[in-house]
N, C-alpha and C positions, 0 to 999 in steps of 0.2 A: 217615647220611653228611652231614657238614657241607660246605657250598659257599661259595665266596668268588669275587667278581668285581670288576673295576674298571669304573667308569662314566666314559667320556671324552666330551668335546665339542670340536668345532672352533670356536675362538674368535678374537677379535682380527681379524675379517675386515672391519671397517669401515675406511675410509680417507678422508682429507681431510674433505669436507663430507658424506660418505655414511655413514650408520649402518646396520649390519646386525646383527640379533640383539639379545638381551637378556643380554649376557655377565655382567654383575655379579650378576644375579638367578639365572641358571642355575648359577652356581658353588656355590650352596647345596646342590645336588643331585648333584654329580659328585665324582669323586676325582682326575681327571686332566684338564688343559687342554692342548689342542693349539693352539699360538698361531701364526697366520699370520705369515710372515716377510718380507712385502713384495713377493713376486713375483706370486702370484695374488691377493693381497688384503693389507690391513694397511699401516701405515706406521710410521715411527719413534715418533710420538706414541702411536698405538694400541698398539704393542708395549710401550712404557713403562707405559702405564696397565694393560694386561692382566696383564703380568708382576707388577706391584705388587699388583694385586687378588688374583691367584692365590697370591702369596706370603703375603699377610695372612690368607688363608683356609686356608693350609697344604695347598693342592692341588698335586699333581704337575705341575711345569712342563715342557711338552714343546714341541719345535719342530715346525712343520707346513709343511715346505718343498714348494713346488709348481713347476710350469712357469712360465716368465716370460710370463704371458698374462693381464694384468689385465682386459682387456675380455671375455675368455672365462671369467673366474673359474677359470682353471686346469683346466677340464673338457674342453678340446679336445685330443685326442692330437696330438703333434708328432713329427717325425722328429728324433731327438736321439741322439747316440752315447754310449756308456758313459763316456768320458772327461769329456764335458761334464756329464753327470749327476753324476758324482763331484764336479766342481768346484761346481756349483750347490747341491748338498747341503751341502758344506763351508761355502760362503759364507752360506747361510741359517741353518744351525745356529749359526754364529758370532754372528749378530745376537741370537738369543734368549739364548745363553750369556752374552753380555756384559751384557745387561740383568738377567739372573738374578743375576749376581755383584754387581751394585750393591745387591741386597737380601740379600746373603750366602746365596744359595741356589744349589744345583747343579741343572743341567738333569737331568731325570729320564728323558725318553724322546724318541723321534723317530717321527713318523708322517707319511709322505709324503701329499700331497694329491691328490685328484681323478684326473685322467687319468694322472698320474705313478704314483700308487698302483695304478691298474688295469693300466697297462702293466707295471709291475714284478711284478704278481701272476702274470703269465704269461711274461714275458721274463727268462730266467735271467741274461743278461749285464747288463741294466739292474739287476736285483735285486742282483747281486753288486757293482756299482758303488756302489749305495746303501749296502749293508752295509759295504763297505770304507771309505766316507766317514764313516759313523757311528762305526766302530771307530777311525778315525784321529782323529776329534774327541774321543772319550772312550770307551774300551772298556767303561766301566761303564754306558753308556746302554742303555736298553731299546728295541728296535726293534719297533714295531707294524706288523703286516701282516695281510692277509686270511687267515683261518683256512685252513690247508692250502696256502698259496700258495708260489710260488717265493721271494718276499721273505722269508717266514719260514724257509724252508729255507736260503737263502744267509746269512741272519743268524746262524743256528745254526752253520753251517759256518765263519763268520768268527770265531766265539767270543763272540758277543753273546748276551745274554739277550733272548728274544723274547716278545711277547704276541700271541696269536692273537685277532684281532678279529672280532666278529660285528655284524650290523646289524639293528636292530628294524624299520626301515621299508623294507627292500629285499627283493626276492625273489631266490632263488638258482636257478641252473641245476643240472642233475643232476651236473655235474663240480665243483660247489662254488664256481664263480665267480658274481659278481653279475650279474643281468640288466641289460643295457645300458639306460641312461636314455632311449635313443632309442625304446625299446619301451614300449607302453602299460601292460604289467603289471610295469614295473620297480619301482614304488613301492607300498607298502601304506599305506592311509590310515585303516583301521579300528583305533582304539586298543586295543580289546579283543583283536583278533587279534594286534596287535603285542606286547601284554603276554604273551599266551599263548605266542607263539613264543619270546620271550626266556626265559621261565621254563623252557620245554622244552629250549632250547639249553643253558642253564646246568646244569639238573638231570639231563637225560637224554642230552645230547650229540647231539641229533638236531634236524633241521629239515626241513620239507616243501619240496621243490623245486617249481618252477613246473609241472612235469609231473605232480605228485601223488605222486611217490616220496619216501621218506625218505632223507636222506643223513646220514652221521656228521659231526659238527662239534665243535670244541673252542672254548669261550667263555672266554677269559682276560679280555677287556675288551669292553665294549659301547659302540658309538658312538651318541651322540645328536646329530643334526645341529642345530647351534645357530642356523642361518639360517632354519629353517622357522617358519611363522606360529604354530603351536601348540607350538613346541619347549619353552618354559618349562612349560606345563601338562603336557606329556607327561613331561618330566623329573621333575617332582614325583610324577606317578602311578607312573612306573616305580620311582623310589626307594622309594615306599611299598609297592609290590607285591613288590619284592625283600625288604624288611624283613619283610613279612607271611609270605613263604615261607621265612623264616629263612636268607636268603642274605646273608652279610657283604659289605659294600661297602668295599673297600680298594684303594688305588692299587697298581699293579704294582710289585713290588720292595720294598714296605713290610713 
C-alpha cells in the first residue's frame, strides 16, 4: 500500500527586530507553509518575505491566523465569541491572500494557531465560525485541524476540503486531544521516538496515548514546529525517514 503525507511548518513568526526560527532553510524539507498573519506573531515585512520565499520554492502557502495576543504568542486561551472569531479569521486570511496574489499564487490552506486551534478542536461553535470564515474567503481552501477534532468535522460540514493534522513532538490524550502544554509530559524530545511515532501514524493509523493505550488517528499532514531549537535538524531527519519508508511527501490538494 502506498502512503502520502503533507509536511507543514508554522513560519513567518518573526516580527520587528525579533527573529524566530530558520524559515528559509526549513522550507527545503516541507510541502506546506503556515504563515503567521500579524496577530500572534509576524508583521507586514515578515509576511512579504515568507510568502515570497514559499512561492519561489513552490510550497503550499497557508494562512496561520491566531488570537490577538502578541505577548502570549497566541497560546493563551481567551473568551471570544463566534462572531468575533469569524471576523478575525477573515481579516487575517485576507492579509496572506493579498501577498500571495502579488506573486501570482493562490492561497492553499488555513491552519488556526495555538490556543485558537486547541479551542476550536473541542468547541463546535468556534469551529463552525472558523469553517464559515474560511469558506467565505475561498471555498477551495483546505482547512487544517487536529485529527478527529470538531474543527475537521465542521470544515467538512461547511463543504471544505480538510486535512487531519498530527504532531510528532506532542503527546496525545486517550480522547485524541493534545496534552496541555501546562503538563510536564506534553512534549516529546527524543527524536527517535518522534520519528517512530510519525511513521506509525502515517502507515498504521495509530498512536500511543499518554496512558499507554493505542488510539486510531488519520495523518493527512504532519506539523513541524518551526520555532524549536532543533526544528531544522529534525525537519531534515523526518524528511529522510519518510522517503526511506517510501512515503510520498506532497502538499494537500496537489
